Residue, then its C-alpha position, 0 to 999 in steps of 0.5 A: x395641031x400642037x400636042x395636047x391642044x384642042x381646036x377650041x383651046x387654039x381658037x381661044x388662044x387666037x382670040x386672046x392674041x387678037x385682043x392683046x394686040x389691040x389692048x396690051x399691056x393688059x391683065x388677064x382679067x381685062x382679056x377675059x372681059x373682052x372675051x366675055x363681051x365677044x361671047x367667047x367666055x360664058x361668064x366672068x366666074x373664076x372657073x372660066x377666067x382660070x381657063x383663060x389664064x392657063x391658056x395664056x401661060x401656055x401661049x407665052x411659054x410657047x412664044x405665041x404671045x409675048x410675055x410683056x403683053x400680059x401684066x400681073x402686079x400681084x406677084x411682082x418681086x421686091x428686092x434690094x437694088x445691088x450691083x456687082x461692079x462699079x461699072x454697072x453703076x456707071x451704066x445704070x446712072x447713064x441710062x436712068x438719069x431723068x430730070x423731074x419735068x414737074x419742078x417747073x409746072x404749076x400743079x402736082x399731078x398723081x394717079x390713085x387707084x383702089x386696086x393695083x391690077x391696073x398698074x401695068x396697064x397704065x405704066x406706059x403713060x405713067x412712065x412717059x410723064x413721070x407720074x406718081x401712082x398710089x394704090x389704096x388697096x381698098x380704103x386708104x390707111x390713116x397713115x397713108x393719108x397723113x403722109x400725103x398731108x405732110x407732103x402737101x404741106x411742104x409744097x406750094x403747088x396744088x395737088x391734082x389727084x385722079x382717082x380710078x376705081x370700080x363702080x361699086x359700093x366701096x369704089x364709089x364711096x372711097x372717091x365720093x365720101x371717104x377720101x374727101x373727108x380724110x383730106x379735110x381731117x388731115x388738112x391735105x390740100x388735094x383736089x380729087x377727080x374721079x376719072x374712071x369708072x365714070x357715069x358715062x362709062x357704065x351701062x350696057x356697053x360693059x359687063x355688069x353684076x348685081x349690087x346685091x352681091x355686095x350686101x355684106x359691104x357696109x356701103x351697100x345701102x349708100x350705093x344702092x340708094x344713089x346709084x342703083x342695082x348694078x355694079x361695074x369693075x374697072x377691069x372691064x374698061x378697055x385698057x386703051x380707053x383708060x390709058x388715053x383718058x389718064x394721059x389726057x388728064x395729065x396733059x391738061x396740067x402741063x405748061x409745054x414751054x416749061x416742059x421743053x425747057x426741062x428737056x433741054x436742060x436734061x439733054x445738057x445735064x446728060x452730056x455732062x454726066x456722060x463726060x464725068x462718068x466716062x472719066x470714072x469708067x476709065x479710072x475704074x478700068x485702069x484700076x482693075x488693070x493694075x490688080 
């Protein structure tokens, strides 16, 4: 037995690893929900989720669970992109060139969320299809919606925005009332679709909490009158199901012939770029040799 670890802790870590093997990449909160559903966690109270967080830190530090299986967007560093040598730029350019496949598509597609906790969970799908992801951080600011309106004014493609959020007073009000009205106020040509949590998602299959805990929310009465006494968190949804649903929605907008033409064009452009940057690399190396 590892030093300082009880059998109960080791069993909890083993359960977390099994869950993450199925749903990674995922947040600690998503893991906690899976544990709660399996009755391996008494509740979603902070004192219990903190214990899971501590065990997952130890498990990753000891190499029991890969670091990349757990995502945490709340502490992601923001730094200026700098390079030490010209050769680093050449390598970065050759690795990073990617043609925008949506330029030949008839729709512009984005995914919006009221919370940033699912960014890492959705990252594989968003990256694969080159999708813009916007986090509302609660209710979107007037500035954010104005900027969207300005963007829609300069493109001919209709905007399809897929919204994901909690099934609670703020999460529902945002997608059903607030955002649609703001789009009208700013003349933003946006079609908003609530993707998750949906009415089909909520029920006894997911852990819930009483809407009465949200009585201080000004949207509480609006929610209670329309949707009843229970709330659900987006984090309770199986990450695999969420990723699959987002991917299905995105793929429904894709003209695959146009998509493939972009792929062919990208391959040709990458060959040209590699040739050009290859010549530049030789010039850089030659210049360094003369110093």
